[in-house]
N, C-alpha and C positions, 0 to 999 in steps of 0.2 A: 734767521735765528731770533727767537723771542727774547727781548730784553738784552740782546747781545750774548746770551748764554747758549752753550751747546745743549741739545735736546736731552742728553743723558744727565747733565747737571740739573736741568729743570726737573727731570723725573725724580732725581734723588731729593731735591728740595720738596717736591710734592709729597713724596713718601714720608719724609721726616715731619712736615707740617701736619699731614693727616694723622700720623701716629701720635704726635703731641696733642692734637685736638681731641683724638679719641680717648687718650688717657685722662685728659682734663674733663671729659664729658660726664664722668661719674659712673660709667659702665664698668663692670668688673674688668680688670686688666686683661685677663685671659681672652675675653670676648672682644675687647677693644683692639687688641693687636690683630686678630683675624679680620675684624671689620675694617681696620685701617688698610690691610692688604687688599681687600676686595674693592674698597672705595678708591684707593689710590690707583689701582690698576684701571678701574673704569675711567677715571679722570685722564690718566695718561693715554689710554686707548682713544678716547674721544678727541683729545688735542692732536694726537698723531694722525688720526683719520682726517682731521680738518686741515692738516698740513702745517700746523703751528709749531710742531716739535721736529727739528731737523738735527740729525747727528752728522758732524763733520768727521768722516772716517778717512784714514790714510789710504791713498791710492796705491795699492800694491802692484799695479801694472805700470806705474810711471818709471821713467829711466832713473830718476834720483833714488827711488826705492831699490831698484835692481842693483845700482852701483853700490848702495850701502850694504846690501846683502853680500855682494861680491867681495867687498872689503873685509869680510869675516864677521860682521855683526849678525848675531842670531835673530831670526825673525820674531821669536817670542819676546825679545827685549826691546823691540822697536815700538815706540809709542809717541803720541803727540807731546808728552811731557819731556822726553829726551830729545826729540827731533821735531821741534815746532815748525820748521821751515819746509818739511816734506809736503808735496802736493796732496790735496785732499779732494774728496767729492762728497756731496750731500746725499743722505739717504734717510729713510724713515727709521724711527726707533724700532718698529716691528717690520723688517723688510718683507716678511711673508704674510703680513697682516696680523691684526690682534687676535683673530679667531684661532690661528695656528698657535700663537703664544699661549693663549688661554688653554687650549687643548693639551699642550705640553705641560703647563703648570698643574692641571688636574691630574695628569698621569704621574708626574713627579711627586706630588703631594701624597698620592695613594702609596707610592713605593716607599717614600720616606717614613710615612706613618707606620707602614709594615716593618721597616727596618729598625726604627728607633723607638717604637712604642709597643708594638704587638709581638713581633717574633724576631727581632734583630739580635745581633751578638751583644749589644750593650744593655739589653733589657734586664739581664740578671743583675748587673751593677746598679741600674736604676731602681731595682727593688729595694736596695739598701736605703734609698731616700725614705720610702714608706716606713721602714722599721726604725730608722734613726729618728724620724718625726714622732713615731709612737713612743719611743724611749724618752725623748725630751718632754713630750706633753705629760706623760704619766709621772715622770720625776718632778715636773713643775707643779703638778696638782697634788703631789704627796707632801708638799710643804717643806721640801728639802732646803729651799732657799731661805725660808724663815729661820730655821735652825742655824744655817751657816752664817747668815747676817748677824744674828744675835751673838753667836759664839765668837766670830771674827772681830766684832766690835769690841768685845771684852778683851781680846788679845791685843789688838792694835790701837784701841781707843786712847790709851795714855800717851801715845806718841804724838808729836806735832803732825797734824793732818792725818791722824790715825784712822779716823772714820773713812776718809777718802781712800786711804791705802787698803782698808778692809774691803771696800767696795770693789776695788780692782782685783783683789785676791778671790773674792766670791765670784766676780764676773768671769775670771779665768777658770775657776772650778766648775761653774755652771756651763761654761762654753764646752768643756770636755765631757760634760754629762748630759746636757740638753741640746746645745747647738742651735737654739731657736731665739733669734734676736728679740722678737716681740714679747715673748713670755718673760725673758730675762729682764728687759728694760721695765716692763710694767710691774713685775714683782719687786724689783729693787726700788722703783719709783714710789710704790705704795708703802714699802716697809722702811726704806732708809732715808728718803728725802725729808719727811717730816722730822725725823730724829736729827738729821744734820742741821736743818733750819733751827730747831729748838736749841741746839748747842752753838748757835751763832756762826755757823758756816756760811760763807759767801754763797748766794744763790747760783752765781755763775760757776763756781767750782763744783758745787753739789750736783747741779744738772749736767754739767759737762762730763764729770767723771762717771756718772750713772749711764749716760747715753753712750759714751765711748766704751766703757767696760762691757756693756750689753752687746756690743758688736763683735766682741772677741770670738763669739761662736761661729763667725763666718770664716775664721782662719785656723783656730785651734781644732785639731781633729777630735772626734769625728765631725766633719763639717759638710753640710749639705752642698754648699757652694763648691767645695773641692770634688765631691762626688759628681756633680753636674758638669763641672769644668773638665774633670778627668775623662768622662765618657766622650767629650768632644775632642780633647787634646790628643787622646790616643789615635783617633781616626785622622785628625788634621796632621799630626806629626808624621805618621806612617806614610800618608799620601804625599805630603809635601817633600819628604826626604826621598821617596821613590822618584818623584819628578825631578828633583835636584840631581840625583845620581845619574839618571838617564840623560839629562841635559848636558852632563859633563862627560858623557861617553862610557859610563859604567853600566854594567848589566842590571844591578839592583842596589838598594840602599845598604845591604849587608856588605857587599863588596867595597863600596865607597867608604862607609863609616867604620868598617871593621867590627861592627856589632849590630844586632837587630834594632830597627827603628821602632822601639816599643816603649810606651810609658803607661803605667797602670795607676789606678786609684790608690792602691796600697802604697806604692812608692811615693805618690804625692802626699799621702798622710805623713809618711816619714819626713818628707821635705818640709812640710808645713809646721812641724813641731817647734823647732827653734825660732822661726820668725814669729809664731804666735806668742811664745814665751817672751821674746824680745819686745814685742809691742806692749805686753802686760807690764814688763819691767820699766819701759819708758813712761807709761801712764803713771805707775806708782812713783817713779822718780820725780815726775813733774808735780804730782800732788804733794810729795814731801818737800820739794824745793819751794813750792808756792807757800806752804805753811811756814817754812823757815823765814821767808822774806816778808810774809804777811801773817804774823802769829795771831792777830785779832780776827782774821777771816777764816782760820782753820785751827781753832784752839784744841789742845789735848782734852780728852774726855775721860774722867776717871771711871773705871768699870764698877758695876754694881755688885760684883761678886767674882770670886776666883773661879777658874775653870776646873780646878782640882785641888789636891793636897799641895801645900806650899813645898817648893823644891828649891834647893840652893843652886847657884849657877854651876858649881862644880859637878853636882849630881846630875843636873840636866844635861850638861855637855857630855859627861861620861856615858850615861845610859841612853839618852835620846840620840846622840850623834856618834860618840866615840866607839862604843862597842859594835853597833850596826855597821859602821864604816870599816872597822877592823875585820869583821866577819866577811864582808863583801870583798875587801882587798885580799884577805887570806885565800878565799876561794879562787879568785882570779890568779893569784900568785901560784897556788898549787896546780892550777890548770896549765900554767906556762911550763912547769917542770914535769908534767904528765902524772902528777899525783891524783888529780881529778880529771876525769874525761870519760869518753865513751867506752862501754864494755860490750858493744855489739859484736856478735860473731857471724853476722850475715855476710856471706861471700857470694859474689856474682859468679854465675856459671860460665861467664865469658870473660876473657882477658880484656884489660883496658885497651881502647884503641889509641893509636899514636896521636901525639899532639900536632895539630896543624900550626902553620906559621901564623904570627900575630896579624898579618894582613895578607890578602890574596895578591899574588904578584903576577899571575898569568892574565894581565889586562892589556888593553890597547894603550898607545902612547898618550892619547888625550886623557884617559882615565888615570893613567900613571901620574901625569903632571898634576891633575886635580888632587889625587891622594897625597902626593908629596906636599902640595900647598896646604892641605888640611892637617896632616899628621906630622910633617917635618921630614927633612931628608934623613935624619938619623933613624927615625922609626921605619922608614922605607928600607934603608940599608940593613937594619936588623932583621926585617921580615925576609929580605932576599937571602941573607946569610942562613936564616932558619930553614928556608925552603931548600937551599942548596944541601944542607946537612940531611934533610929528610929524603931528598932525591938520591943522595949518595948512599943512604942506608936502605935503599930499595923502595922508597915511598912510604906513605902513611900506613901503619899496620891497622887494618880494620877490626882486629880482634878475632879471637877464635874460641870455640867452646872448650872449656877445661875438662881434662879427663879426671878420673878418680884420684890419681896420685897428686895431680896439680891442685885439685880442690883441697886435699888434705894438707898440703904444704901451705896454701893460702890461709886455711883455717888456723893452723898452728901459728902462723905469723900474726894473725889477728889476736890470738890468745896471748902470745908473748908480749905484744905491744900494748895490751889493754892497761888502762890506769887502775891502780888499787882501789880508788873510790869512784863509784859511778856518779855521773853528772846529776842524775835525778835525786839520789840520796843526798848529795852535797847541797843541792838547792833546798831540799826539805830541811836540812840541818840549819842552813843560813836563815831561812824564813822563820822557823820556830825559835831560833836563837834571838832574832830581832824581837819577836813577840815577848820572850822572857825578859829581854833587856828593857823594853818599854813597860812591861808590867812592874819591873823594879823601879823604873823612873817615876811612874805615876803615883806610887805609894811607898816611898823609901822608909817610912816609919813602920810598915807592916813586917811581919815575920818573913824573912827571905828564904827560909829552909825549903818550902815547896818549890820555889824557883830554882834553887840549887839542885834539887832532886831532878827537875826537868832538864837542867843543863847536863847532869850526869847521864840521863837517858840519851841525850844527843851524842855525848862523847862515847858512850857504850855502843850506840848504833854505828858510829864511824869505825870503832874497833872491830865490831862483828863484820862489817863490810870488808875491812882489810884482811881479816884472818880467815873468814869462812865463806865469803861470797865472791865468786869469780865470774869470768865471762861465760862459763859453761853452766853456771847455776841457773836452774829454771826460775821463772817468775814466781811460781807457787812456793818453792822452797825459800826464795828470798823473803816472801811475806811471812813464812813460818819463823825464819831465823830473826827477822826484825820485829816480830810481834812484841816481845818483852821490852826491848829498848824503846820502841815507839809508844808502848803503853805508859812507861815511866815518863817519857817526854810529854805526852799528852796530859798526864796528871799535873805536871808543873804548868803547862800552858793553860789549863783550865783555870788555875788560880790567877795566872797573869791576865787572862781575858776578863775575869771578874773585876780585877783591880783597874784594868783599862776602862771598863764600863763606867767607873766612877769619875773619870775625867771627861768633862763635857766636850773638849776639843776632839779627842779621839773618838768618843761615842758618836759625835755628829759627822765627823769627816770619814771615819774608817769604812762604814758600809758603802757609801757611794764611791769612795776611792777604790775599793776592791772591784766594784763593777767597772769603773773606768779602766783599771789596770787589765781586767779580763778582756774587755773589748779592744782597747788600743794595743795591749800587749800581743794579742793574737794577730793583729794587723801589722803592727810595726815590726814584730819578730818574724814576719813572713810565714807564720803557721797557717793562716787561712786568708781568704780575701774578704773585702768589706761586707759582702752580703751575709754569710753565715755569722760573722762577728756582730752585725747589726741585729740579726735574729736573737743572738745570745743577749745583746744589750736590751732589746725590747722585753724579752722574758724576764731578765734580771730586774729591770725597772718595775715590772708588774709585781714581782715577788717582794721587792724592797718596799714598794708603796703599800702592799698588803701588810707587811710586817709592821710598818709604822702605824697603819690604821688600826690594827689589832691592839697595839700598845695604847693608842688613844682610847679605845673602847675597853681597856683593862681586861682583854681576853688573852689567852695563852697563844704565843706565836710559834709553838713548838713544831707544828706541821711545816711552817715555812723554813725553820731552821733545819729540820731533818730533810726537807726537800733539797735545800742548798747542799747539805752534806751528800745527798744521793747524787746530785749533779757532779760533785767532785769525785766521788767514788766511780761513777760511770766513766768520767774522763780518764782517771788513773788506770782503771781496768782496761779500757780501750787502747791506751798507749802501751801498756806493758804485756798484754796477753793477745794471742791470736784468737779472735772470736769467730773465725770461719769454721764453725763446727761441722758444716756439711762436707768439708773436704776430706779426702782419704787420710787416715792417720791421726785424726783429732782424738787426743787422749782425754783421760779423766780431768786433768788440770785445765785444759781448754774448755771442757764442758762446764766445769765448776765456775770458771771465770765468766762464761757466757750466761749462766743462770744468775750470778751475782749482778752482772751488768744489766740483764733484763729486768731484774727486780728493782734495781736502782733507777732504771729508765721509767718503769711504770710508776714508782713512787714519786719521782720528779715530775712526771706528767700530772699525777694526782695533785701534787703540791701547786703546780701552775694553775690547774683548773680551780683549785680551792682559793688561790689568790685572786683569780678573776671573779669568783663568786663573792669574796669579801669586798672587792672594789665595786662590784655591781650593786650589792646591797647598800654600800656607803654612798652611792650616787657618783662615783668617780669614773668607773669604766665607760659608761655610756657616753658622757660628754667627751671623754678622751678619744674614744673610737670615732665619734662624729667629727671632732676637730681634726683628727688624723686624716680621715677621708676627705675633709674639706681642703686641707693643705696640699695633700698629694694630688688630688683632682685638679687643683689650680696649677700645680707645677706641670703636670702632664698636658693639661689643656693649653698652657702657655707654650709648651714644647711644640705641639701640633700647630698652633696659630703662628708661632714665629717661623716655622718652616714655610707656611704660606706666604708670609711677608718676605722672607728671603727669596723665594721663587719669583715673586713680583720684581724684586730688585735685579735678580739674575736675568729675567726675561727681556728687559730693555737694555742690558749691558752695564748696569750700575755696578755690579760686583767686579767685573773686569776693569771698569774705569777706575774704581778705588784701588784695586791691586796694582794697576799700571802707575798710578800716582805714587803709591808707596815704593814701588820698585824703581822709580826714577831717582831716588836717593841712592847714591853709590855706597854709602856707609850704612851697614845694617844697624849700627847703634842709633843713627839718626832715625831710621825707620821705626825702630822699637820705641824710641823716645816720642816720636809723633803719635804712635798708637796709644802709648800710655797717657799722653796729654789729652787725646781725644776721649779716652775712656774716663779720665778724671772729670772732664767737662760734662760728658754725658751723665755722669753720676749725679749732677745737680738736678737733672730733670727725669732720669729714667731709673727704674729699679734694677737690682743686680740681675734678676731673671731675664728682663728684656735685653740687657747688655750681653749676657752669656749667649742667649739663643739667637739674637739678631745681629749683633756687631761682631762677636768673636768668629763665627763661621765665615764672615766676609774677609776679615783681616788675617785670619788664622793661616791660610796657605802661604802668606808672605812671612809672618813672624816665626812660624814653625818650620819654614823652608830654609832657614839660614844655619849658622854654625852654633847658635846658642843652645845651651842645655835645656831640653823641653821642660824639665822639672822647675828650673829657675824661671823660665818664661811663664809657666802656669801659676806659680806662687806669686810672682810679681803682679799678674793680672788679678789674682784673688785678693791680695792686700789692697790693690787699687780699688777693686770693687767694694771692699769694706768701707771705704770713705763715702760710697753712695748712700749709706745709712746716716751719715753725719752732716752731709753738705746741704745747707739751705738752698732753695725753699722746700724741696720735696724729700728731705732725708727722713726715712721711715722711723728711725729711732727717735727723731724729734717729735714726730706725730704721736708715737706711743707715749712718750714722756709728757707731752702737752696734755694728753687725755687724762692723766692721773695726777698731775702736779696740782698743788694747792693754788687758790686764787692769787695768793701773794706772789707767786712765781709767774712772771710775764714771759711772753714769747721772746722778748728782747733778751731776758736773762738766759734763756735756753740757747738762743743763737750766739750770743757773746760767749757763753760757756763752752760751746763745742769748738770754737775757732782754734784755741791752742791745741786741742786734740787732733783736729784736721791737720794742723802744721806738724804735729808729732807723727801722724800717718805719713806725711810727705817726707819727713826726716827718716822714718823707718824705711820707706821705699828707696831713698837715696843711699842709705846704709846697705841695703840688699843689692843695690846697683853696683856699688864699689866693692862689696865683699860678698860675692855670690857663694862663697864657701859656707856661709851661714845656712843656705838652703840645701846644699849638696852633701854636707859632711855626714849627716846621719844615714841617708841612702847609700853612701859609699861604704860606711862602716858595717851596715846590717845587710847580710846577703838576702837576695830575693829569690 
């Protein structure tokens, strides 16, 4: 053995050193990874052919090995790490020659590129990367960060450390709207860093908070990191749990787990929301605490002007918080007593099938023991009792087709149980009620009568819904009956909107906030998956940027506003009407709705094209598209190159060697802790993309093959990878900030400034480790 090391160990060292040298060479990372794979394979093949690399494999034909298997030890758990005294024999790293290994690698890389880049199941999800990048770049170039920073500085500036807190707030906001670390750090470094330094802020605090806040886009949805991790996690978790179930004698993962082994990107977005907010709160708390202990290094900064009309604390609490909270609580409360709810009369033509037992009980003894160990004896006993009741009742009812009489009974039951107020109308009432309340809050000195008229329209609409609209009322008749109340409501809301426009905070925050709610709400609410939501976000970002650009040019943005309204109309019509006009029995109402939806669609498309033309003339669209193409090309090229490097590691047994090492720890908590430490250390020298595509596929079968919740595992990895942007010497956020920082700010200032935030990241990881409910609570509450 060379240097006393096993040949596989030397091969792994060669791969790592070659990759490290390739990254430092100055070549683009996407090409450096692929080149590292080719060069490392050539070096390993040459050394193996020369007989310098020898692998000490366990002799499976020895008596000691046979005795070990006979004692009940499974063959796939036997390794040199668990049983170092077993007899071994020496063999080449490539037992069949390097030519065969290379031939297999070429075949595998073609298959993997086809599966994961060209035509695989994950390609639709990966398309979300392109559109989220487009959304972020367009919003960044629309100067949204400029307005946010100036406004938040006026809001938080008078507080101790207020400028630093405002940076965290803006960083979290940009994370949810752009998700691009480089753009966020550079923008805030250019705009906020000189201001903080002029106001005697410590260079360490200023640079640290800017760099750390800029990385929030890696964890707060929509996050490109989570999209990329999610596409890997789904495959890794499913495959690992299938292998786990079969190793325990169960037929499949569904039998063993009692639920499908599935994890989606949408679910991961739900899981990432609270951890992202938690990190932002920890950053802000540190900035505020630092200012309290060192007031001369983070002094209060008096604002240069108010963000709107002066409002007393009582008025602000009542109208900004009290009334909106009361409306939301009232709607939830009425929903609990069935005053607000669904009015659908859709009846299935088949009866419901009977309920299966919570766990499958017709399994072998080995699987039964494994399931009891996983779920507990009480859960198994409950499933056995449920199955006994089902068998006694004649088995599970598979359901049957209802006849006309049964359909009528089911329909009448739906009508009788329908809530007096429909959920959609209740949501509209709450939303516009909040608009009226905020209109009152922003200008308490103005005449409140128009707002009261709008509130009267809301109340009138609810009364009309209770008295005249029922489950059997058609959508067209509902629109006719609600036309007058909604007209009155919109009259008041128009006045409220004009008053809200005078408040800088609302004027700056509201448009991008609506876009964020539309994108994230559709994903977190389970309405759609990330790809259509990303398309909505990209189109919305283009229209929002065009709206702002027209305002700068003092041109009318009415086309953009009407196009936005057309999108809303199109969605509402599509939700409430059956637009399948080619089906038999489509009446006048459906045809009218189809025509309205078609007109709204065409006008929305015209508005989007007009927005693109505005941005093209302003010189914004062309560089945004070019930058989007550059970023997404880099991501997909790294994906392909990393597959090549992975296959090199697999070809000489490196992946199997690492997995055996991790599996040698009997405690899966220790295994995951080792993986997290390795990822943290690699973050000092590798970018998150390299770690995702090179390291995670190797360790994934082990960490996703245990009993941990896959959502928790993935979010822990994502938070850990976020530190790779902050850890010297190769933290990308540090490079971005160094490039735009004034000469007075040294590299030492930046490195010292990020150290507390790296420790906060570690503290956040520890908190998620001991309180995994922070990750899982939202996915558990929101149905998928």
